[in-house]
N, C-alpha and C positions, 0 to 999 in steps of 0.2 A: 485185547485177544488173549485169552488163556492159553497155557503152554501145555495144558493137560492132553495129550492126544489119546488118552485112553478114552476119552468122550466119543471119539469117533465111533460111529455105527452104534453106539449105546442106548440104554433106554432112554435117557436124558435126550439123546438124538430124535429118537422117534416121537417123544412127548413134543418137542420143538417142532417138529414137521406136521404133527397132527394140528397143533395150534395154528400154525400158518396155513393149513388146509381150512380150518375154521374161519380165519380171516379173509381167504379168498371166497369162500363159499358166500358169504355175507355180501361182500363187495360185489360180486358177480351177480348176485340177486337183483342188485339195482337196476340194470338196463333191461332186466326181463319184464318189468312193468309195461314198458311200451311195446314188447313182442308181444305179450299176453294180451293186452288192451288196443292192438293195432288198429282194429276195425272202429271201436269206439272213439278213439282218439280221431283217427281220419273223419269219422262223421261228426264229431262235435265240432272240430277245428275247420271243417269245410274243405279238406285236403284230399289229394289222392293217397292210395295206399303207400306210395314211395316216400309220402311225407314222414310219418312215424318210423316208416322202415329205416329211412335215412338218420333217424336220431339215434338209434342203435347202433348205425355203422359209424356215425362220428365219435361214438365213445372209442371205438377201437383206433380210429385216426389220431384222437388227442392222446391215447396210451401209447400209440407208436411213438409219437414225437417227444412226448415227456418221459418215456421209459428210458431213454438213453441218458438223459440227464439225472433221473432219479436213480439209476443204478450207480451213476459215478458220485452221486451225493451220499448214497447209502454206504459206499466205501469209504467216504471222508468223514461223516457225521455218523454213521451207524443206522442200522436199519430201523431202530425204535422210532426215532424221530420222523423219518420219512413215512414209514407205515401209519403212524398216528395222524401226521398231517394228510395222508392219503384218504383215511378213513372220514376225517372231517370235510373233506371236499367232495367226497361220495355223496354223503347227506346232504351237503349244501346243494349239491347238483340236483338231486331229487326235488328239494324244497322249490328251488328256481323253477324247474321243468313243470311243477304243478302249479305254478303261480299265475301262468298267462296264455299266450298262444303259441304259435311255431318259432317264434323268436326266442322265447323264453325256453320252450322245449329243447331247442339245439344248442343255445347256450348253456343251459344246465348240463346236456348231455356230453356235448363236444368239449367245453372249456374246462367246468368245475368236476363233472364226473369221469372224463376222460383224460384230459391233459393234465390236471391237478390231482386227481383222484386214483383212479385204476391204474395210471402211470405209475404211481409209488407202490403198488403191491405186486404184480406178477414178477416182473424181471428181477427187482430188488429181491422178493422172497425166495425166488426159484434159486437166484445164485447164493443167496444166504444158506439156505438150506443143503445147497449141494456141498458146502464146505463144512458141514457135520458128518458128511460120510465119505467113508473110501470104498470099502467092498460092496456095499449095498446102495451105492448112489442111484443106480438105475432105478431102483424100487422106490427110494425116497423122492427123487424128482417127479415119478410117475404119481405118487401119492399126492404132492401138494400141487402138481399141474391138473388134479382132477378138480379143482376149487370151481370152475366153470361148470363141469359135468355134475357135480354133486349140486350145485346151484340149481342147474337144469331139472335135476330130478325131484328136489324137494319143493322148490318156490312155485312153480308154474300152477299147481291146482289151488295153494293157498292164496297167491295173487289173485288168480279169477274168483276165487270166494270174495276176495276184497274188492274187486272190481265190481262185481255184482252187488256188494252189500252197500258199500260206501262210494263207489266210482273210483276212477283211475287217479284222480288228483288226491284224495284222500289216503287212498293207497300208497302211494309215493310218500306223503308225509309221513304216515305212520312207519313205514319201512326206514326212512330216514332216520328217526329216533332210534330204532333198534341198532342200525348199523354204527352210528356214532358211540352209542354205550358201549356196544360189544366189542367192537374193534379196539377201542382204548384199553379195556379190562383185559382182553387176550395178549395185548402188544405188552402191556407192563409186567404181567405176571410171568409169561412164558418166553419172550423173544429176549434172549441173553448173548453176549458176544460168543462167536463160534471158535472152537479149537483150532490149533495150527495142525498141518499136514504131520503124519508120521515121519519118523526116521526113515524107515523103510521106503515109502514114498518119495520123499525128498531125494533119495539116494538112487532110486531105481533108474536103471539106463534106459527105459522106454518113457520116462517123464516127459511130457510136451516141453519143447524148448521155445525161449523167447526170439528165436532167429532161425533162418534156414527154410528150405523148401518142405511142402508138406504134401504128400501124395505125387510128388513129382511137379509140383507146380507151386508158384508164389503163395505166400500165406493169404494175402488179400485175394487172390483170385479164387482161391477156396471159399473164403467168406463170401464173396460175390455169388457164387454158385450155390452155395447153401441159402443165401437170401433169395435168390431166384427161386429155388426149389421150395421154400417155406410160403412163398407169396403164391405159386403156382397151386400147392395143396390146399391153401386155406380159402381161395377164392370158392371152390366148390363145397368146401366143409360149412361155410357160412349160410348156403342157401337153405339147406334144412334146418338148421338151427335158427334162423331168423324167420323162416316162411312156413313151416309145417303147421302151426294153428290156424293161420290164414288158408294154406292149400287145403286142409281137411274141410274147412268151411265150404270152399268153393266146391267140393264134392259132397256137399249135403251132410255133413258131419256136424254135430253140436259142438260149441265152444270147448265143452268139457272132454269131448273125445280129441280135439285138437292138442288140448292142454296136456291130456294123458299121453299122446303119442310123442311129444317134445319130452315129457318126463321120461318114457320108456328109452326114448333114443339117448338122452343124457345120462339116465341111469346106467345102462348098459355101458356106455362110455367110462363111467366111474369103475364099475366092476372090472372091464378088461383092461384098464389102464394098469392096474396091478400086474396082469400078466404080461403086458408089452414091457414094463420094468424089469420084471423077471428075465424076459428075452433080451433086454439091452444089456444087462450084467454079464450075460453069457455070449453073445454074438457081435456086440457093439451097437453104436448108434446109427451107423449108416445102413447096414444090413436090416435093423429095426425098421427103420424108414421105408425101406422099399417094400417089405412085406406088409406093413401097416398100410401104405398107398395103394397097393394092389387091393387090398381088402376094402377100403374107401371107395375106389373106382368101380370094383364089381357091384357093390351095394348101390352107388348112386344109379348105375344103370335100371336097378329095379324101380326107381320114382319115374322112370321114363317109359317103363312096359305096363304098369298095373295101377287101377285106381280102386282096386278091391280093398276093404278095410282091413281085414285080417292080414292079407298079404303086405299092407303099408306098415302095419305094426311090426311084422318081420323085418321087412326091409329096414325100417327106422333102428331097430334094435342091431342089425348088421352093420348098418352106417355108423352107429355110435361106436360099434366095437373096432372099426377101422380108424376112425377119426382120433381116437384115445390114444393109439400108439404115436402121433406124429410130432406133436409140439415137445414132450418130453425127449423124445429121441433127438432133437436139433439140440437141446441143451447138452445131453450126454456126448454128440458129436463134437461140439465145441470144446467141452471139458477134455476130450480123447486127444485132440489136436492142437489146444492152446493152453498155456500154463495158467495156473490159478490166478497168477498176478494180472492176468488180462480179461478173467472172466467178468468182472464189473462192467466194462463196457462192450466186450464182443457179444455176450449173450444178449443182453437188451438190443443190440444193433441187428443181430440175426432176427431176433424175435419182432424187432420194428417193422422188417419186410412181411412177416406173418400177420401181424394186426393190420396192415395195410391191406392185405389179402382179404382178411375177414370184413373189413369195411366194405371193399369192393365188391365182395360177393354178396353181402347184406344189402346194400343199396342198389347195386347191378340188378339183382333179381326182382326188386319192387319196380326199378325202371322197365326192365323187359316185359313184365305182368302189365304195367300201363300201357306198352307199346303195342302187345300182342294179344292181351286179353287172357292168358293163360301162363302157367308155369313151365310148360314143355320147353320153351327157349331157354330159359333160366337154368333148367337142369342140364340142357344139350351144352351149353357154354361152359356150365361148371365142369363137365366131362373132358372138354377140350382143354382145360387148364390142368386136370388131374393127368392127363397124357403127357404133356409137358414136364410136369413134376416126375413123372415115371422115367422120362428120358435124362432128365439130369441126374437122377439117383441111380439109374443104371450105369450111366458114365462114371460116376464116382466110385460106386462099388466096383466097378472093373478096373479102375485104377488101383484100388485098394489090394485086389486079390492078385494084381500083377506082380512079379518079384521086383524089388526096388531098383534092381539094376537094369530093367527094362523100361524104367518110368524116365520119359525126357521132359525136361522142365518146360511149363506152359507160358 
C-alpha cells in the first residue's frame, strides 16, 4: 500500500474508479443474456418462465456467499488477483450455461458466474475504490455501484440483437470471450494498491472506532438491522429488473420494447446514482437510504396501477432513479459507522443480504407469475417488502437524529 495520501480524491483515483466501473459493467452484462432471452430459453428447454428467471437469481445467491470470502481474500492477496480470477469464472459460467440444458444453465450461473465470478467483483471492488477517496467517497462509490445499471442500459438491445441473429447459446459464448479479455486488460493496467488514509482522517475525533456502541446499540445489532433493510429493499428492486421484458411481452409489446424499457430503467439508475452520491456526501448514508427507498416504493406502485406503454416507460425511469441510491448508501453507512480496518468483511457481509434479496425477488416474481398467471402479485409482494425496509430505516434515522445522551443501548 502506498503512503502517498495525496492520491486520495485525485485524478488517479477517478481513473481507477472508472476502470472498476468498466469491469463491473462487463461482468454484470453476463446474467442479462438469460433475462433478455427468458422466453426463448424457456421454450427451447421446455420449462416454465421461472426456470430461466431462477438462473439469473442464483447468480446473486452465489455472489452473496462468495462475496464475503472474496472480500477477505482481496484484503489478503490484493484486488488484482481476485478480480482477474472472477472475470475468468464469469466467462466460464457463460460457456457452461450455453452448453446444455437446465443443469448446465444453473451450474454456469450459480457456481461459476455467481459463487466464483461476480462474487469477486462487486464487494471487493467497491471496498477497494472506497479506499481511494475521502471527501468524495459517496460520489465515487455511487459511480462504481452503477456497473449493473450501465450494463442494463448498454447490453439488453445488443444482447437482443445477438439472440435474434445467432441464438442465446452463441450470444453467451461470444460475450464470454469479450469478458475474459477485457477484464484482464483493465485489471492489469488500472488496478493498483490504494493509498493510506490521510493524517487528518486518522486523527479525526469522529473517526469510526473498533469498539463501543453505535447509535446507542451494539455494533452487531446495527449491522443486523442494515442487513435486514438491504434484503427488504432488494426484493422489490429485483422484480422489474428481472421481469420487465417478459412483463412488456405479456402486455402485447414487442421484445425490442421490453429490452428498451429495461435499458431506460437502468440507464436512469446510472444517471441518478451520481446524484445520490452527491447527496450521501452531504447528508450521510442512512438519510440517503430513506429518501431513495421512498422514491422506489412510490414508483413501484405505478407498475400496479397502469399498463399503458408510455406511462410504463416513465414509471421504469422513476423506479431506476429510486433504486440507484440504495446499494451505494449502504456502503457509505458502513464506512461511516465502522473503521476502514473492518471494511473488507463488513461491507460484503451487509451486501450478502442484499444479494439474497435480489435473488429472492427475481426468482419469487417468476414463481408468483407461474402460480397466478400475471405479475400483479409479484409487484404487490415487492411493495410489502419495501414498506418493511422503510420502517427499519425510519427507526435508524430516528436514533441518529436523537441526541446521544438520550440513546439507550439495545
